[in-house]
C-alpha positions in Angstrom: 35.9 18.7 30.7 34.8 19.5 27.2 35.1 16.9 24.5 36.8 17.9 21.2 36.1 16.9 17.5 38.0 17.9 14.4 36.5 18.6 10.9 37.5 19.6 7.4 35.2 22.6 6.7 31.9 21.0 7.7 30.6 18.2 10.0 30.3 16.1 6.8 34.1 15.7 6.8 35.3 14.6 10.2 39.0 13.9 10.6 41.1 12.1 13.3 44.4 10.3 13.5 43.0 7.4 11.4 42.1 9.7 8.5 44.5 9.5 5.5 45.1 13.3 5.6 46.2 13.3 9.3 49.9 12.8 8.6 49.9 14.8 5.3 51.2 18.4 5.1 48.9 21.3 4.9 48.8 22.7 1.3 50.1 26.1 0.5 47.7 29.0 0.2 45.1 28.9 -2.6 46.4 32.1 -4.2 49.9 31.0 -5.0 49.0 28.5 -7.6 51.4 26.0 -6.1 51.1 23.0 -3.8 54.2 23.6 -1.7 53.5 22.4 1.9 53.5 24.9 4.8 56.4 24.3 7.2 57.9 25.6 10.4 61.7 25.4 9.9 62.3 22.2 8.0 59.4 20.2 9.4 56.1 20.3 7.4 53.0 21.2 9.3 50.6 18.2 9.0 46.9 18.3 9.5 47.3 16.3 12.7 49.8 18.7 14.0 47.6 21.6 13.1 44.5 20.3 14.8 46.5 19.2 17.9 48.0 22.6 18.2 44.7 24.4 18.1 43.2 22.0 20.6 46.1 22.5 23.0 45.8 26.2 22.6 42.1 26.0 23.6 42.7 23.6 26.5 45.6 25.5 28.1 45.3 26.6 31.7 42.0 24.8 32.3 40.4 26.2 29.1 41.0 29.7 30.4 41.2 31.3 26.9 37.8 29.9 25.8 36.2 30.7 29.2 37.2 34.3 29.1 36.3 34.7 25.4 32.9 33.2 25.9 32.3 35.4 29.0 33.1 38.5 27.0 30.8 37.4 24.1 28.0 36.5 26.5 28.7 39.5 28.8 28.3 37.3 31.9 30.6 35.2 34.0 31.1 31.5 33.1 33.3 28.7 34.3 35.0 25.7 32.7 32.0 23.6 33.9 29.7 25.6 31.6 31.7 24.5 28.5 30.2 21.6 26.4 31.5 20.1 23.2 34.1 21.9 21.1 34.3 21.4 17.3 37.3 22.6 15.4 36.9 23.2 11.7 39.8 23.9 9.3 38.2 26.7 7.4 40.6 27.4 4.5 44.3 27.7 3.5 45.0 31.4 3.3 47.9 33.4 2.1 48.9 34.2 5.8 46.9 31.9 8.0 45.1 28.7 8.2 42.0 29.8 10.1 40.2 27.4 12.4 36.5 28.0 13.1 35.6 27.0 16.7 32.1 26.1 17.7 31.7 25.6 21.5 28.5 24.8 23.4 28.1 27.0 26.5 25.1 26.5 28.6 23.1 25.1 25.6 24.2 28.0 23.4 26.6 27.6 20.4 29.3 30.2 20.3 31.7 30.7 17.4 35.3 32.0 17.4 38.2 31.9 15.0 41.8 30.8 15.7 44.1 32.2 13.1 47.1 29.8 12.8 50.3 31.1 11.3 51.8 27.9 9.7 53.6 29.8 6.9 56.7 32.1 7.2 54.5 35.0 6.0 52.0 34.4 8.7 54.5 34.1 11.4 56.0 37.5 10.4 52.5 39.1 10.3 50.7 37.7 13.3 52.2 39.9 16.0 51.6 43.0 13.9 48.1 42.0 13.2 47.3 41.4 16.9 48.6 44.9 17.7 46.7 46.5 14.8 43.4 44.8 15.7 43.7 45.8 19.4 44.5 49.4 18.4 41.7 49.7 15.9 39.1 48.1 18.1 40.1 50.5 20.8 40.0 53.6 18.5 37.1 52.5 16.3 34.8 50.4 18.5 32.1 49.9 15.9 32.3 46.1 15.5 34.0 46.3 12.1 37.0 44.0 13.1 37.3 40.8 15.1 38.3 41.3 18.8 41.4 39.6 19.9 40.8 37.5 23.0 44.2 35.7 23.4 47.3 34.9 21.4 50.3 32.5 21.6 53.7 32.9 20.0 54.8 29.3 20.4 56.1 27.1 17.6 52.8 27.5 15.8 51.7 31.1 16.5 48.0 31.8 16.7 45.4 34.1 18.1 41.7 33.7 19.2 39.2 36.2 17.9 35.6 36.8 16.9 34.0 34.7 14.1 31.4 36.8 12.2 28.4 34.6 12.0 26.6 34.6 8.7 29.3 36.5 6.9 31.0 35.0 3.8 33.9 35.7 1.4 32.9 37.2 -1.9 34.6 37.7 -5.3 34.0 39.0 -8.8 32.6 36.4 -11.2 31.4 36.3 -14.8 27.7 36.5 -15.4 26.4 33.8 -17.7 24.4 36.4 -19.6 26.7 39.4 -19.6 30.4 40.5 -20.0 30.1 42.7 -16.9 31.3 41.0 -13.8 29.0 40.3 -10.9 29.8 39.6 -7.2 29.3 36.0 -6.0 29.1 35.1 -2.3 30.9 32.0 -1.1 28.2 30.8 1.2 28.4 27.1 0.3 25.1 27.0 -1.6 24.8 24.8 -4.6 23.5 27.6 -6.7 25.8 30.7 -6.8 24.4 33.7 -4.8 24.9 36.8 -6.9 24.5 40.2 -5.3 22.1 42.6 -6.9 23.4 45.9 -8.2 22.1 47.7 -5.0 23.8 45.1 -2.8 27.0 45.3 -4.7 26.9 49.1 -4.3 26.3 48.7 -0.6 29.4 46.4 -0.4 31.7 48.9 -2.1 30.3 51.8 -0.1 30.7 50.0 3.3 34.2 48.6 2.5 35.5 52.1 1.5 33.8 53.6 4.6 35.5 51.2 7.0 39.0 51.7 5.4 38.6 55.5 5.3 37.2 55.8 8.8 40.2 53.8 10.0 42.6 56.2 8.3 44.3 58.7 10.6 44.5 62.0 8.7 47.2 63.4 10.9 49.7 60.5 10.8 48.4 58.9 7.6 48.3 55.6 9.4 46.1 53.2 7.5 45.1 49.5 7.1 47.6 48.0 4.7 48.0 45.6 3.0 44.5 44.4 2.0 43.1 42.8 -1.1 39.7 41.5 -2.2 41.4 38.4 -3.7 42.6 37.4 -0.3 39.1 37.5 1.2 39.9 40.3 3.7 36.4 41.6 3.6 33.3 39.4 4.2 29.6 40.2 3.6 26.2 39.2 5.0 23.0 39.7 3.0 20.3 41.5 5.0 17.2 42.0 3.0 17.9 44.2 0.0 21.2 45.4 1.5 24.4 43.9 3.0 26.6 44.2 6.0 30.4 44.2 5.6 33.2 43.3 8.0 37.0 43.3 7.7 38.3 40.0 9.1 42.0 40.7 9.0 44.2 43.7 9.5 47.7 42.6 8.6 49.2 45.9 9.6 48.4 49.6 10.4 51.1 51.8 8.9 51.9 55.2 7.5 52.4 54.7 3.7 53.0 58.4 3.1 55.2 60.8 5.2 56.1 60.1 8.8 54.2 60.4 12.0 57.1 62.4 13.5 57.4 64.8 10.6 55.8 68.3 10.4 52.1 68.3 9.9 50.2 71.1 8.2 47.0 71.4 6.1 48.9 70.9 2.8 50.7 67.7 4.0 47.5 66.3 5.4 45.6 66.9 2.1 48.5 65.5 0.0 48.6 62.3 2.0 44.8 62.0 1.9 44.9 62.4 -1.9 47.3 59.5 -2.2 45.2 57.4 0.2 42.1 58.1 -1.8 43.6 57.3 -5.2 45.2 54.1 -3.9 41.9 53.1 -2.2 39.9 53.7 -5.4 42.3 51.6 -7.5 42.7 48.7 -5.0 38.9 48.5 -4.4 38.5 47.5 -8.1 41.0 44.6 -8.1 40.0 41.0 -7.4 40.5 37.5 -8.8 37.6 36.0 -10.7 35.9 33.5 -8.4 38.8 34.1 -5.9 41.4 31.9 -7.6 41.4 32.7 -11.4 42.8 35.7 -13.3 42.9 39.2 -11.9 39.7 41.1 -12.6 38.8 44.8 -12.6 35.4 45.8 -11.2 33.1 47.8 -13.5 32.7 51.6 -13.3 29.4 50.9 -11.5 31.4 50.6 -8.2 33.0 54.1 -8.4 30.1 56.2 -7.1 29.3 54.1 -4.1 33.0 53.8 -3.3 33.3 57.6 -3.4 30.2 57.9 -1.2 31.8 55.4 1.3 35.1 57.3 1.3 33.4 60.6 2.2 31.3 58.9 4.9 34.4 57.5 6.5 36.3 60.8 6.0 33.6 62.6 7.9 33.8 60.2 10.8 37.6 60.1 11.1 38.0 63.8 10.6 35.5 64.5 13.5 37.3 62.0 15.7 40.6 63.8 14.9 39.1 67.2 15.9 38.9 68.5 12.3 36.3 71.1 11.3 33.0 69.8 9.9 33.8 71.2 6.5 37.0 69.1 6.1 35.4 66.6 3.6 34.3 69.5 1.5 37.8 71.0 1.7 39.3 67.7 0.4 36.8 67.6 -2.5 37.8 71.2 -3.5 41.5 70.2 -3.2 41.0 67.1 -5.4 39.1 69.2 -8.1 41.9 71.8 -8.0 44.2 69.2 -9.7 43.9 68.8 -13.5 43.6 65.4 -15.1 47.2 65.1 -16.2 48.5 65.8 -12.6 46.1 63.2 -11.1 47.1 60.6 -13.7 50.8 61.2 -13.0 50.2 60.8 -9.3 48.1 57.7 -9.8 50.8 56.1 -11.9 53.4 56.9 -9.3 51.2 55.4 -6.6 50.5 52.2 -8.4 54.2 51.7 -9.3 55.1 52.1 -5.6 52.5 49.6 -4.3 52.3 47.0 -7.0 55.0 44.7 -8.2 55.4 45.8 -11.9 55.8 42.1 -13.0 52.4 41.1 -11.7 49.1 40.7 -13.5 47.3 43.2 -11.3 49.9 45.9 -12.2 49.4 45.3 -15.9 45.6 45.3 -15.5 45.7 48.5 -13.5 47.9 50.2 -16.2 45.3 49.3 -18.8 42.5 50.9 -16.8 44.1 53.8 -15.0 43.4 56.6 -17.4 39.7 55.8 -17.6 39.7 55.3 -13.8 41.1 58.8 -13.1 38.6 60.3 -15.5 35.8 58.6 -13.7 37.0 60.0 -10.4 37.2 63.5 -11.7 33.8 63.3 -13.3 32.1 62.1 -10.1 33.8 64.4 -7.7 33.1 67.4 -9.9 29.4 66.6 -9.9 
């Protein structure tokens, strides 16, 4: 029978029923700016209740969930007797979930998983949709971009067990000490901030745009939405002079434009794709400084790699949909057929439909939208 230990973020901060936080409520997500406790119904979710629920989820049915997940990860059969110590780390307080990082010893190997726990009302509403979206995308796009879902529970504290991407970390825009242009900092726990080089930042935007576009269905316009850099949806791992990128959450997979049951023709496909592209290009530039401060707009330097990533993803998803090889070129011509005024009008209509007009990100987008559309036109015409 595996033994279990609980920790706050790292092994330097163990927690048990004697810890002063054990009976305290979990804080609200870090993006809200409040300290309202998470709750199920009228009862606050305490740290103790959280850790106990995750432990019970893992231990259920003779540790069956962990045994099966470990067997899939190792690609060989294992039994409960092969399981050693399990460590449960409360990773962060997110807008939708309070993720727990699991570290379990299996035959002298350390395996890592995530349990996303929906302690908030937002999370409880999103969790079943996310499970379905991840299962669908991993089936349709089996490229390792998203965590696999191994098991889920819809009990009083809903949660699901998935892959933990080892060595990948959240990232955010930050202010350089020697420049007004924002840089990208990786939240890797190091004392000195790890700033991405310009090439690494370009790789990040290229790969993030590629993943989102390759996941787009050009026939139905189904796409990953919502997503936001400020929520830490993407994570990055530095590899030499480049980076690898993964998407750790898919809150839904929906058609934002048109209907899957409506008539589909070349014009409707291109119209929907144009909306997707403009929305992608705008949202890719939005973040919060250091993840928690004011909303920030990425520099123009991100535009070219973002466009490259879009066309890489479009080539892949078009081929998978049976489209002709020239489809990405067709879309480029279609985009360039629009004049600047039409594109700006469309961009304003899109941003009004997807952003709450009272928010900081809406106001910041309005300030930059004209220059942003001009940059898109310049780069796609080249």
